[in-house]
N, C-alpha and C positions, 0 to 999 in steps of 0.2 A: 504494500500500500504506500502511496505517496500523494502529496498534496499538489494539485494542479492549480496554478493561478493564471488568469488571463491578463491582457494588457488593455489599456484604455487609450483612445486617440481623440485629440481635440484639434480640429482643422479650421483654417480660415480660407475661404474661397473668394477669389477676386472675380467680380463680374462687372460688366458695363451697365449703364443705365438702361440698356435694351435687354438685359438679362443674358448676355453672352458670357459664358465662363472663360476667363483668361488663364486659369490655373490656380493651384494652391499657393497662397502667399506665405503660409506658416503651418507647421504641423508639430504637435507635441504628443509624444508617447510617454505613458507612465503606468505604474501599477500600484496596487494597494496591498498592505499586509492583511487587510480585512475587508471583504466585499459585503458581507451581510451584517446588518445592524448599524450601518453608518447613519441612518436617519435617527435612530434612537440615541446615538452618541451626540448628535447635534443638540438635542434637547437638554443635555447635561452641562453644556458649556455656553458661555456668552460669546458668540462669534465676533462681536465688535471689540472684544478685549484681546483677540488673537491677532498677531501681526499677519499682514496679508502674505508675507513670504512663507509662512508656515501652513498656508491653506492650499487646497487643490485649486481654488479659484484664481490663484496666482498665474495659472496658465493663460488666463485672459490677458493679463498684462504682458506676459512673455510673447504671446502671439501678436499683440498690438505693437510691441517694440520691433519684433522681427519683420512683420509685414511692412511697417512704415519705413524701415531701413532698406527693404528690398526695392520698393518703388522709387525712393529717392526724391519724391515730390510730395511731402506730407500734406501740403495745403490742398492737394487735389484728391486726397483719400477721405472717404467717409466710412468709418468702421461701424458696421451695423450689428447689433446683438439683441438677443431676446432677454427675458427677465433675469436669466441667470447671470448676465453681464452687467446688471445694475449694481455696480461697485464704485464707491466714491474714489477709491484709489485709481481706478481706470480713468475717471474723469480728469483727475489731476495729472496723470501721466500723459493723456492726450494734450492737455494744455502745455505741458513741458516739452513735448515733441512737436508742438505747433501743427497738430493734425486735428481731424474732426471726428465726432462720433454721433451716433443716433441709436438710442437704446430704449427698449420698452421697459418702463420703470414699474417697480412693484413696491418700492419703499417710500413711505410718506415722510420725507425728511424735514428737518427744521428749516425755516426760511426767514428772510428778512432780519429782524433783530433777535430772533430766537424765541420770540413769544408766541409764534404760531407755526403752522406747517404749510407745505406746498398745497395740500388739499384745501386748506382754509383760504388761501389766496385764489385758487382756481374756482372756488365756489362763488367768488365775487365777479368773475369774468363773464361777460355776456357772450352769447353766441355770435361769432363774427363771420359766419358763412356756413354753407352747406355743401356737401359733395355727394353725388350719386355714384354708386358702384354696383357692379354685378357680382353676386356670389352664388355658390351652388350649395344645395342642401345635401343631406346624406345620400339621397338617391341620384345625385348628379343633376337635378333640375335647377335651371338658372332662375334666380330671383333678384329683384332690385332692392337696394337698401339706400336710405338717405342718412348720411352722417352729419351731425351738427359739430362744427369745429370751434374750438376755443384755444387760445394761445396767449402766453404772456412771458415776458422776460423777468426772471425771478432771481434774487440772491439766495443761493442754496448753501446751507451750512453743513460741515462734516459731522459725523456722529460725535456725541458728547465725549466719548472716551478718546477721540482722535483729533480734537480741535486744536491741540497744541502742535500737532504734527502736520496737519493739512490746512490750507487756507479756504476761505469761502470763495465760491465761484458764481459768476453771472451766467446762468443757463436759461434756455428757452424750454418751456413745458408746453406740450401740445396734447389736448384731449379731443378724441373723436368718438362720439357716442351715437349709436344708431337711434333714429327717431322712432318712437313707438316700440312695442314689444312684438317681435316676430313669432310666427307659429312654426313649430317643427325645427327650430334652430336656436342657438344661443344668441343673445343680444351682443352685437359688436361693440366693444369698448376698448379702445386703444389709448394708452397713456404713454406718451413718448417724451424723452428728455434729450436735448442736444445742445451743443455749444454753438451751433449755427444760428444766425439771426432769422427770425420769421416776423415779417411786418405786413403781410397781406395773405388773403385767402389762397392765392396762387402758390405762394411759397409754402404754406401749410400743406396743401395738396401734394406738392412736390416731395415733401418729407414723408408723407404717407406712402407715396409710390416707391420711394427709396426703401422704406422699411418693408414693404411687401416683397422686395427682392430677397429678403432674408430667407424666404422659403426655398431659394435655389440651393442652399446648403443641405436642406433635407432631401431634395431630389438627388443631389450628388451622393449622399449617404445611402439612399435607396439603391442607386446603381452599384455602389461599392458592395453593399450587403447582399442584394438579391441578384444582380447581374453577374458580379465577379465572385460571389459566394465567399466573401472575406471572412465571415464569422465561422465558416465551416473548416477553415484551415487549421490543421493540427501539426505543429512542428515542435521540435525538441526544446528549443530555447526561444526566449523573447526576442533576442537580436535577429534571429532568422525570421521570426514572424513579422517583426517590424519591417525588415527588408522586403518581404513578400507583399505586405500591405502597401508599401511605398510604390511598388510596381503596379499593384491594383489601382492605386490612386491615379496614376498616369493613364491607365486604360479607361478608368471611369470618367476622367476628365475628357478624354477624346470622344467617348460616346456622347456625353452631355454636350460637348462643343459641336459635334456633328448635328445633333438635334436642333441646336439653337442658331448656328451661324448662318444657315441658308435663309432663315426667317428674317434676320437682321440685315444681312448683306447678300442678297441673292445675285447681285451683279459680279461678285468675286469669281475668279476662275476656279474650275473644279479641281485643279491641281493643288490647291491649298489644302484640300480635304482628303484626297485619295491619290495613290500612286498610279503611274501609268499601267502596270500589270493589273491593279485592282479595277481600273476603268475598263480595260480590255475584257476582263472576266465578266463584269456586269453587262457589257454589251453582248457577250456571247450567251449569257444565262437568262437575262431578263428582257422580255419584250416591252417596248414602250406602250403606255396607255395614253388615252386622250389627255389625262391629267399631267403626265410627265412630258409629253410632246409640247404642250403649251407653256411649260415652265422654263425658267432660266436654266442655263447649263448646270450650275451648282445644285439647284433644287432638283433638277431632273435626275441626277445621279444619286442624290440622297434618297429620293423616292424609290429608285431602283434597289438601293441597298436595303431599304425598309421592306420592299417586296420580298426579298429573300427571307425576312423575318416574319412574314405573314401579313404585311400591310396590303390592303385590297386596292388602294390607289383609285378609288372611284371618284367621280367628279365632285361630289359633295362631302367627301371625307375630309376631316381636319388634317393639318400637317402631321406627319409621322412623329410618334413619341419615342421616349427612351427605350421602351421594352422592345419594340420591333426593330429599332436601330441596333441594340446589342445582340439580338438574335440574328439579324442579318449580318452584322460584322463578324460574329462567331462563325457563321456558315461560310462567309466569304474567305476568311483566313484559312479555314480547313480546306476549302476548294483550291485556293491558291497554293497551299502547301502540297496538296496532292498533285496539282499540275506541275509544280517544280520538280517533284520527285519523279514523276512519269517522264518528264522531258529529259532529265539527267540519265534515267535508266535507258531511254531509247537510243 
């Protein structure tokens, strides 16, 4: 008998405002001595009294620092995170690195002179605009929702136990609340905090659109886990497993990139996505449909690749998604490998 411990991975995905993934900007691997009972342990300690360097959440700061250094233009970067990244130390580090962040907040921090909280100030803010969005319920049916927008620049104070170490910050808080109570789904309520200025409804909607791009990291992880079967890997050491997952990350990025690039830049040449042998095999294996013939060259071959994975390519079908792309790419690689072996044997 022996104890088997897994590893955890925290990744930062770089995407454009159009949702095209550019690659991983930072990756952090780590493990725990204890996997079960961690939530119970949190209830026995005061997390605000523990230095950030001793917490697992320090990985957010490490990835922020690594990704900012990688791009070299911190002013152009917006680091987007969910409620797990609602960390005051992260806000301070972003200010130190002169970069930007947009985080979904879950902590009602002290504000102003310390006699009230952020929620108290936001309750005083009137609705400054509305924004109509389209959402889907659990059955995939499209529905419309109207969001009421409120925003204000607020002086945010650090936690009481850390006020000697960290300064107060001037941040913008954005609240987006769905008007009315929907049936069959949860009411949309986003509370965002950022160091970027918001002075109009247009700028507030822009920040909501940027935060919606956070879901791209979930899509990337889905490809990594379901498409590449990363969680099924069983290797002897953590180093070998980390190396294998690193390769899977490159493959997952390529699948995700193939899915999105032709939607954002259909006029690009097909050679940026596929090699000449891959293009030749697709021409030999897949017949053009009316949908692919009328498309730009890059989109045409992405559709052909997806057809290998089961995409029907009918006129009214939506653009191919990640699942048919990874199935098609897997088949194409196997076919190309068999072709090369047969050619060398002949």
